N, C-alpha and C positions, 0 to 999 in steps of 0.2 A: 448505416450502423457499421458495416464492414469497413467503410472508409475511415471512420473514427478510430477503429481498432488499428488500422494500418498507420495512421498518423501517430497514435499513442505509442505503438510499437517502435516506430521510427524515432520518436523523441526519446524513448527509453533506451534504444540502441545507441543513440548519440551520447546520452549521458553516461552509459556504461563504458563506451569507448574513451570518453574524456577522463573517467575515473580509473581506467585500466582494469576493469573487472568484467567477469563473464555475465551474460544476461540470460535469464530464464523468465518466461511469462506464464502466469496461470490464467488461462482463458476460461471465463465462466459463461455458461449458456443458460438462458431462461426461457421456458415455454409459457410461464405465467408470471405476471409482474410480481416483483419482490420475492421470488422463489427460485433458487438456483436448481436447475435440473441436472447439471453435471459440470465438472471442472476438468480441464485438460492442462497438463503441464507440458510446456514446450521448452526444451532445454535440459541441461544436465545440472543437478544440484548435489550429486553424491559427494560426501565429505566436504561440503562447503557451508559457509554461514549465509543463510538466505535473508535478504532484507526485502520485505513486502512494502510497497509504497501505494497509498490509496488516498483519495480525496476526503472521504467521509467514513467514520466508524460510528455506527449506531449501536446495535446489539452485538456486533462482532461475530455473528454466526458464520458469515461468509469468510471472514479472515481466519477464524478458527478452523474451518474446513480446509482452507488453502494451506494453513500450517500443517495440518494432518497429511495432506498430499505431499508436501515438501519433505516431511519426515519419512513417509513411506518410500520416497524416492532417494533417501539417504542423506538429506541435509542434516548437518550437525546441530544447527541452531536456526531459529527463525524469529526475527524481530519485525514488528510492524511499525511504520511511521505514517501518520495520517495528518492531514491539514486541519480537519475539523473533527474533533472527538465529541459527538453528542452523548455517547455512552449511556444509553437508556436500558431499562430492564435489568435483568440479572447479570450485568456486565462483569462484575467481579468473579462470579462463578464460571461464566463462559471462558474468560481469560485464564483463570486459575486451572480449569479442567481441560484446557486445550494444550496443544504442543507449542504454543507461543512462549518464547523466552522473555519477551518484553513488548510492551505497547507504549509507543512514544507519540504524544499528540502535541500539535502546535498550540500556542497560547491564544487561540482565536476565541475560546470560551473560558469563563472563569471556573476552574476546577482546582482542587488541592491535589494535583497530580503532577508528576515530573513533566515539565514542558520545555519546549525550545522556542525562542523568540523569532518570529518571522517579520517583525515590523520593518527592519531594514530592507529585506527582500521585497516586501510589498511597496515600500516607499520608492525603491529603485524601479520597480515595474511601472508605477504611476509616473515617475519622472520620464522614463523612456517612452511610454505611451504618449505623454503630453508633448514630448519633443520629437515624436515621430521616429524614434530609434528602435532597433530590433532588440 
């Protein structure tokens, strides 16, 4: 598990470097499955716009908690970008009552929500995998 976190952190650092932005990571710990026991912010977000990137958003409780931590540490705004927005339960209330300024989801599921198209990125990844490219 720690190895995965290191790889993800390294990938996030590489992307941040390419974009010329600072990097902060919200590390979540779980003692029980599907229940966050604590979150730790690594990095400085004071007076910055925070963009949280995640693979899946379901009930958005974890993302709402992360946005609260970012605001407590001085972030001006927090936006979440997710690849798969399942968006179950009282999602509208969770997002509206959180410190999230925006929730942006890819168009991997059919919702009437503002989405961004990932088809070209997925097609390129398939092409590269097929051709043995990185």
